[in-house]
Every structure is written in C-alpha cells, then in structure tokens.
N, C-alpha and C positions, 0 to 999 in steps of 0.2 A: 356147691359151686356150679354155676352155669357158664358154659363157653359157647359163644355164638360167633358166627361169621357174618359179615355184611358185604354186599357188593352191589354196584349199580352198573347196569349193562345197557348197550344200545344208545339211542339218542338221549341227550339230556332233556330235562324240563325243569320247571320252576320249583317244584315242591319235593324234590328228592331228599334234600337235607332235612326238611321239616318232618318227613316220614321217618327217616332214620332216628331223628331226635325222639320221636314218639315211641319208637321201639325201645330204645335204650333207657329213656326215663321211665317207661312202664315196667321195665325189669329192675332197674336200680332202686326204685322206690318200694320194691316188694321182696327183694332177696338181698342178703348181706354180701354174698360173694359172687362177683360177675366179672368175666373176662370177655372183652369184645375185640375181635380181630377184623380189621378193615382190609379188603383186598383191593389193590390198586388197579384202576383201569378195567373194571368188570371181570369177565371170565378169564381174561388174560392173566390177571393176578392170581386167580385160583389155579390155573394151569401151570404157571411157572413159579408158584409159591412166593409171589411178591405181595407181602402184606405188612401191616404194622399194627401194634396193639394200640387201641384207642382208650382214652380216659374220659371222664365226665367233662373235662375242659374242652375236648374236641366237639362236644355237642352243645356247648354254651353259646348263645347268640346266633344260632344258625336257622332259627325258625323263619326268618325273613330273607335268608340268603338263597339266591337261585343257584342253578348248576348243582354240582356234587363235590363234596370235599374229598371223595375217594377217586374222582376221575372216572372216565368210562371209555369204552371202545365197542366196536361192533365185531362180534364173533359169530358169523352166520351159522345157524343151526345145521344147515346142509353139510357144513364142513367139519362138524364136531367129531364125526367118526373118521375123518381123514387125518392121517398123521401129519405133523408139521414138517418143515423143510429138513429137520434133523431126525425124522422118523419117530418123533414122540407121539405116543397114544394120548390124545388130549383128555379123553374121558377117564382113563386110568390115572393120569396125572392129577386131575381134579380130585378124584377119590383119595389118592395118596396124600394130598395136602390136607384134605378134610380129616382123615384119620390121624395124620401126623400131629395135628393140633388138638386132637381129641374133642372135636366140636360136638356139642349137643344138637345144634341146629344151624343151618345155613339160610340166612334171610336174603332173598334175591329181589331186587327192585328193577323192573323193566317192562317192556312191551311184549308183543306177540312172539317174536323170535326168542327173546330172553325166557319167556314162559315155557316154550317148547324144550329148551335146554334144561330148565328147572325140572320139568316133568321127567326128562331123561335121567337126571340125577336121582330123582325119586324112585324111578324104576330100577336104578342101580343100587338102591338100598340106603341112600342118604336121607337124613331128616331135613326136609326142605319146606320153606314157606315162601310163597310168591306174593309180592305187593305190586298191584297193577298201575304202572305209570305210562302215560302217553298223551300228547296233546291231541291225538286223533280220536280218542275215546272209542276205540274200535276193539277193545278186549271183551271177548264173550264171557258172560257170567257175572258181569258187574254193570250197574246202571251208569256209573261214572268212574273215570280214572282221574287220579290227581295230576295236575298240569293242564288239563283241558280248559277249565274256566279261566285260568291265567292267560292262556293263549288266546281265548276268545276275547278277553279284554284288550289285548294288544291288537288283534285283527280289527276289532270294532273301532279302536282309536285311529287306526290307519284309514279305514273307510270314512270315518267322521271327518278326518282332515281332508280327504280327497273330495268330499262333498262340497266344501267351500270353494275350492279352486275349480271344480267341475261346473258349478253353478255360475261362477264368475265368467268363465270362458265359453259356456254352453258347449261342453265337450262330452264325448262318451269316454268313460274311464273303465278299464278292466283292472280289478285288484285280484291278483292271484294268491291264493292261500294254500297252506300245506294240506295234504291229504291225498295220497296216491290211490288208495283203494276204498276209503270211506269218506263221506262228505259231511260228517258231523260238525267239524270246525267251520266249514264254509256255510253250512246251513244256519247254525246258531249266530255266527258273526254277521251273516248277510241279513237275517231277520232283525237282529238287534240294532243294526246300523242303518236300516232302511234301504238296503240295496233293491234295485228294481228288477234285476235278473240274477238268479242264483243257478250256477251250473255245477253239478256234483257227479262223481263217477257212477252212482247208482241209477241215474236218469240220463242216458245218452241224449245229447241235444241235436235238434235240427236247426241248421243255420237259418232257414227261412222263418222259423218261429222266433229266433233271437232277433232277426232283422225286423220282423213284424212288431215285436214288443218295443223296439227302439223307435220305429216310425209312429206307433200309436201314442207314445209319450210326446213326440214332437207335434203331432196333430192336436193334442190336448193342451199345447202351450208350454210343455216342459222341454227346455232346450238342451238338457243334459240327461245322461243315463249312467247309472252305476251298475256294473256287473261284478258280482263276487264269484270268482271262478276257482274251483279246486284244481290243484296241479294234476289230478288224475281224471279230470273231465274228459269226455270222449265224444266225438261226433257219432251220430246214429249209424251212418254208413260204415264206419270202422267197427263199431260194436257188433254189427251184424256179420262180420267176416269170420272165417275160420281162425283158429289160434295162430296158425302159420302166417296167414295173410295179414292178420292184425299186427303181429310182431313186425312184419316188413313195413306196413303202413306207418306205424308209430316210429320206426327207425328212420323212415323218410322224413317225417316231421322233425325229428330230433336233428337230422342232418341239415335242415334248412331254417329252423327256428330255435331260439333259446328254450322255448317251452310252448305248450298248447295255447297259452294266452296270446302269444305273438302270432301264431297261426290264425287264431280266431280274429284278432284285430285286423290282420291282412284280409281275411275273408269278408269281414264287415265293411271295410274300406272299399273293396271291389264291388260289393253289393249296393252300397249306399252313397259312396263318395264322402262319407262323414269322417272327420278327423278323429283318430283313436289314440288314447294314451294308455300305457300299461305300467302298473306299479306292482312290484314284487317285494313284500316285506321280508320274505325268506326266514332266516334263522332268528330274526328279531322275535318271532312268535314263540320261540322256545326260551328266550332269555329274560333277564330281569328278575325281580322279586315275585314270589307267589302272591296272588290276591288273597283276600280274607277267606273266601270260600275254600280255596285249596289248602290254606293253613289249617282250617278246621278239619276238612276231610282227611288230610294226611296225618294229622295228630290222632284222629279217631282210628284210622287204619293201623297206625303204628302201635297205639295202645292195645288194640284188639290182637294184633300179632304177638305182643308181649304176653297177653293172657294165654294164647295158644301154646306158647313156649313154656309158660309156667305150668300149664295143664298137660304138657307133653303130648300135644296133638299136632301132628305133622302131616305133610302131604296136601296142603290146602293153599288156595289163593284167598286172600282177604279182600272182599269186595263190598259193594254197596247195593242193597236191594231196597228200593223205596227210600225210607229214612233210616234203615237199620244196617249196621255193619255186620257182615255175615262171613262164614267160612264156606268155600266152595271147593269140592275135591278137584285137585289139579288134573287128574286123569279125565275128568268130564269136560274140561274147557280148553285144554292145551291144543293148539293148532286150529282153533275155530276163530272166525272173524265176525265181529258185530258191525254190520253195515246198516245204512239208513233204508228203511222200508219205504219205497216210493208211494205207498198207500197210507203211510202213518199220519197221525193227526197233525204233526208239525208241518208236513208238506201240504196237506189239504187246507189247513188254516192259512198258511202263507199264500197259497193260490187264491183263496177266497178274498184276500185283501189286494189282489192284483199283482203279486210277484210272479214272474214268469220263470219256469224251469227249463224252457227251451224244448218242451215236449208237446 
C-alpha cells in the first residue's frame, strides 16, 4: 500500500492537472494498492486537515484542463513560522495531518515560495517531492517549468493581435506581460511575436534608448512600434538607487499609475508626442488549456515523480535538464531564483536582429 498526498500551491497555471495525472497514473499502473489524498487550496488544506480521497475517476479527462482540480491559495513562506489568528502552529499542524493520514510521500506542485515551504517540510522530516510549476520559468535547477510555454503561447497571441491594429493606426503599443523578477516570459513572447522593444527586470532600461528605438523605426518608414514589457521592468535610474530609495520610488509610481507600463507610456508621450496604447492581458496568461509542449513535459515530470515514490527516493525536485527529466536535491535549489542573464545567447541574438532592450 502506498499513501500519497497531493497539493497545488501559489498561482495557478495550465498544466497542474496534467502533472498530477502523470503522478497518479505512474503509480496506479505499477502498484496494486494506492491511496491518494488531495489537499484543498494548497498548504491551507494541509494546515487545517481539509482533504478528500481521490480515485482514478478524478484524474480522467484532465490532461487538457487548465487550473487545478484541488484549488490553490497563497501561503507566504515568511509567515509559515507565524501562528495563525487562533495561535495554531502551521508547521506542526502540517506535520500532524501528514502523520495522521500515514502518508508515504507528499507531492507538492508550485513555484518558488511553494518550494521553500516544501524544503522546510523536508527539513522537518517529511517525505516530500516538489514539481516545479510557474509561467515565469524562474525556478532554479530546472531548464523549464510546466505552464511556461502555455503562457508564452497566450502572450504571443496577444502581441500578434496587437500587431494588426498597431500597423493599421500607426501607433506605439505597449503589451505588459507577467514577470516581477524574471523576464523569461516577456523575452520569449517578445522574440516569438516580433516585438521591436523588449524590457525585462534583468536589464534596467534607459528612456532615451527606448525613444531612440521608436524614432529609428519611424525614420525607416515603420509607423508603429510594439513594446513587450515585463511587469517588473525598471528604469535605470531607479535600479541604481539604494533599496530604501527604490522602494519609495516604486511606491510613488504605484500611487500615480496602474503599472510601470503606464508610466513608460506617459514618459514616451512627453518625449515624442506620439500616441501610446497599453494592453495588459493579465491573468489570461495563466488560464486556458495547456499547450502540447506542457502536456508532454508535465506528463514526463509526473511519471518520473511516480518512479521516485516507487523507489522511495524523497527530498527532490523533479526538473528538466536538456532533454532529460532528472531529480535535484531540494536543499540545493530552494530559495534560489533563475533569472535571465543579460549576456545570454537569447539576448545577444535578439539584439543582433535589431530588437532593443532599452540599454
């Protein structure tokens, strides 16, 4: 008999269901007795013992279904050691639920914050496996996270649609994409959809360089410009500030504009007199069905997770290195962020074909 727990924590994405399906099918096809407990709404379900037993029927037909059948919530890692409003010790409560159900393993699907809590539970003695999901692709130790390429597809479609109206009206359009600390989504979507300017958190931008790129296109006869801008993009002068000064400057922007893209649009308008439009697809990027790439990746990750459970190997993240699914010790990757290297090939190749990064 194997007893496993499943939970999905943090922001949702398109291939969570497909990954859980891979885990359960990988186990069910190799052992006769299996019990699967699904915790509702992420770590909250584990803390407050809110769960339900799942059967094979729950995992039928969900390969192409976005979101998560278990629900999710955000439980900040920094608050995990802080008792709740009733004085409950969250870590001890999670351990109590785990041991009460006599679980052999807890399979946790989530991003960076989720991973840090998973590692905390590993340090507390629980058998844990972490499966890396995020549309930001910013989890250290894996080349790719499931959900990323599905989000890229949606972001690309948005920019593709903007292209036709931008060219019809000869306008400058800013498309703001998700990514507070890492620019992978904006970089990939921007290149794939032919954006003219790409601004990401890792490369603080200079307004005059952005304006210069827009004017250069106009001089060459292109009446429109598309900017793909990550929500975490930052002006060079703010990036050079101290942490305290930066926090105040960003707070001032937030008080006057819905996001950095609107501030950038205002700055470009003042510098050029050019009409600017801003489009923010927002949570659309996390929604809908997973694309074929993510269906394959999540199935492979789920299957490999099942193998680790069968082999009783715990304390790992299941990731992708090159073309191979591999296990990575949680303790080596938890708390680390994978960002875009400004000198990486993708950036240099994009610059070579004329894409500006505002630097």
